FIGUKE-60396 format. One line per 4 residues: number of its first residue (from 1); for each residue x, y, z of C-alpha. Coordinates in nm, 3 decimals. Layout:
<recs>
NUM> X:Y:Z; ...
</recs>
This chain:
<recs>
1> 17.715:15.304:31.495; 17.371:15.357:31.375; 17.251:15.730:31.367; 16.868:15.670:31.269
5> 16.611:15.607:31.503; 16.471:15.260:31.522; 16.152:15.315:31.342; 16.372:15.456:31.060
9> 16.614:15.164:31.057; 16.284:14.952:31.074; 16.145:15.147:30.793; 16.506:15.040:30.589
13> 16.483:14.703:30.664; 16.115:14.656:30.504; 16.223:14.857:30.226; 16.527:14.630:30.172
17> 16.289:14.341:30.210; 16.047:14.443:29.970; 16.284:14.542:29.686; 16.470:14.128:29.742
21> 16.775:14.317:29.858; 16.755:14.154:30.184; 16.636:13.773:30.158; 16.651:13.493:30.385
25> 16.740:13.126:30.263; 17.066:12.962:30.283; 17.384:13.151:30.115; 17.726:13.099:30.080
29> 17.949:13.410:30.192; 18.313:13.475:30.032; 18.406:13.366:30.362; 18.285:13.001:30.331
33> 18.018:13.052:30.564; 17.663:12.925:30.502; 17.458:13.230:30.595; 17.104:13.240:30.671
37> 17.036:13.569:30.512; 17.205:13.785:30.222; 17.215:14.178:30.166; 17.280:14.276:29.811
41> 17.255:14.693:29.763; 17.343:14.626:29.419; 16.965:14.481:29.354; 16.888:14.883:29.423
45> 16.888:14.903:29.055; 16.614:15.161:28.914; 16.587:15.514:28.984; 16.329:15.513:29.259
49> 16.488:15.273:29.464; 16.781:15.438:29.403; 16.671:15.735:29.516; 16.512:15.625:29.821
53> 16.796:15.409:29.931; 17.031:15.750:29.882; 16.757:15.916:30.120; 16.853:15.691:30.404
57> 17.188:15.711:30.332; 17.201:16.092:30.341; 16.995:16.107:30.662; 17.213:15.873:30.824
61> 17.513:16.098:30.774; 17.338:16.416:30.831; 17.235:16.253:31.171; 17.612:16.164:31.257
65> 17.708:16.486:31.180; 17.417:16.683:31.387; 17.551:16.446:31.671; 17.904:16.556:31.600
69> 18.033:16.186:31.545; 18.147:16.323:31.184; 18.267:16.615:31.006; 18.302:16.584:30.644
73> 18.355:16.786:30.344; 18.296:16.525:30.036; 18.199:16.183:29.933; 18.429:15.869:29.791
77> 18.278:15.597:29.627; 18.491:15.275:29.571; 18.440:15.068:29.230; 18.203:14.967:29.163
81> 17.917:14.950:29.357; 18.054:15.246:29.581; 18.021:15.483:29.251; 17.644:15.473:29.228
85> 17.606:15.453:29.635; 17.795:15.790:29.668; 17.672:15.978:29.362; 17.303:15.930:29.457
89> 17.368:16.039:29.811; 17.532:16.337:29.700; 17.239:16.384:29.523; 17.031:16.333:29.833
93> 17.229:16.561:30.044; 17.207:16.845:29.784; 16.821:16.831:29.827; 16.884:16.870:30.187
97> 17.098:17.208:30.134; 17.418:16.987:30.207; 17.565:17.037:29.899; 17.901:16.851:29.881
101> 18.108:16.744:29.589; 18.231:16.363:29.537; 18.465:16.140:29.347; 18.523:15.758:29.298
105> 18.781:15.541:29.169; 18.829:15.340:28.866; 18.996:14.972:28.904; 19.284:15.053:28.615
109> 19.438:15.403:28.577; 19.333:15.539:28.221; 19.673:15.648:28.045; 19.476:15.937:27.832
113> 19.256:16.219:27.868; 19.283:16.333:28.246; 19.434:16.020:28.330; 19.483:15.859:28.671
117> 19.253:15.646:28.896; 19.030:15.903:29.077; 18.716:16.031:28.879; 18.538:16.351:28.987
121> 18.607:16.604:29.228; 18.970:16.668:29.361; 19.045:16.466:29.708; 19.075:16.703:29.974
125> 18.947:16.786:30.293; 18.719:16.510:30.503; 18.614:16.255:30.263; 18.328:15.985:30.376
129> 18.368:15.624:30.196; 18.067:15.523:30.078; 17.997:15.180:30.007; 17.748:14.879:30.071
133> 17.866:14.632:30.348; 18.203:14.593:30.483; 18.315:14.234:30.424; 18.720:14.172:30.405
137> 18.778:14.550:30.425; 18.956:14.541:30.108; 18.775:14.832:29.908; 18.817:15.028:30.212
141> 19.172:14.997:30.256; 19.219:15.077:29.895; 19.023:15.385:29.930; 19.195:15.503:30.256
145> 19.548:15.464:30.036; 19.371:15.667:29.736; 19.262:15.968:29.973; 19.540:16.001:30.171
149> 19.759:15.977:29.881; 19.575:16.283:29.757; 19.663:16.460:30.100; 19.304:16.434:30.211
153> 19.189:16.263:30.542; 18.917:15.987:30.569; 18.651:16.095:30.814; 18.418:15.798:30.803
157> 18.287:15.476:30.623; 17.900:15.506:30.563; 17.722:15.194:30.482; 17.396:15.035:30.443
161> 17.418:14.707:30.662; 17.660:14.615:30.945; 17.624:14.230:30.939; 17.768:14.222:31.294
165> 17.989:13.954:31.203; 18.355:13.844:31.304; 18.612:13.817:31.057; 18.758:13.484:30.900
169> 18.650:13.184:30.766; 18.387:12.923:30.855; 18.632:12.742:31.078; 18.876:13.022:31.136
173> 18.698:13.323:31.307; 18.862:13.626:31.432; 18.800:13.821:31.748; 18.682:14.143:31.547
177> 18.423:14.187:31.283; 18.539:14.356:30.976; 18.347:14.677:31.082; 18.542:14.680:31.426
181> 18.877:14.621:31.223; 18.826:14.908:31.038; 18.746:15.134:31.316; 19.060:15.006:31.490
185> 19.282:15.000:31.189; 19.214:15.382:31.051; 19.064:15.510:31.361; 18.754:15.629:31.205
189> 18.357:15.564:31.273; 18.177:15.333:31.053; 17.842:15.451:31.024; 17.534:15.187:30.937
193> 17.181:15.273:30.804; 17.093:14.942:30.973; 17.230:14.629:31.150; 17.194:14.258:31.213
197> 17.006:14.360:31.506; 16.760:14.558:31.337; 16.717:14.271:31.135; 16.640:14.034:31.437
201> 16.429:14.312:31.581; 16.205:14.297:31.275; 16.180:13.938:31.289; 16.043:13.981:31.632
205> 15.751:14.228:31.556; 15.403:14.187:31.496; 15.387:14.311:31.116; 15.239:14.078:30.853
209> 15.593:14.072:30.683; 15.777:13.982:31.019; 15.510:13.720:31.122; 15.563:13.546:30.787
213> 15.923:13.547:30.793; 15.968:13.447:31.160; 16.076:13.102:31.076; 16.401:13.224:30.993
217> 16.461:13.394:31.321; 16.619:13.065:31.481; 16.854:13.007:31.182; 16.950:13.406:31.207
221> 16.986:13.379:31.584; 17.185:13.064:31.567; 17.448:13.216:31.295; 17.470:13.538:31.541
225> 17.575:13.313:31.836; 17.844:13.153:31.631; 17.985:13.442:31.400; 17.853:13.767:31.589
229> 18.077:14.050:31.701
</recs>
């Protein structure tokens, strides 16, 4: 589910390209597939780019709320990338006069101080999980368990890019994408800033960057045909 207008999704693609977060070539995924592109939100690693990324997250979430696709009370960031993403998105939301609490988890429970695995605000109400992408869905599953154990409700999952790629491996290809599986399993919307279709549309554009990258378009299209959901 993309909540931003097409021109803003294209702006996000350009932004990711400019900072090397979205790249083209040949990359082996965790599933053993040779992908012609990669997306790594961990490369937004300075204050300026992280702040700009958080702005895209915040606008996507607020648009979803405006369209009544989701209602939320707080954010949750799964360790490790989600910690920074949820924190930065909370700051961006506050700047838009939507101040909400946030929390995140540790990988291991702390046995001193406040203890436990959750850091930050108490988990309650309707919680949005914030992450970069959904691949195997492991971090979403762990987050859902933590949120529900606290008596709170998962309202949605907010990610940067939906690869629109079926689950499984290079040989054993699933019927649904990781995003579709999360939506089906937990009954919550998955909101993405952009998706693979937006990347393809960008590569079809007339901008200088799109023209220079158009050599990768056939490979991305072939990958989409083979693994696309």
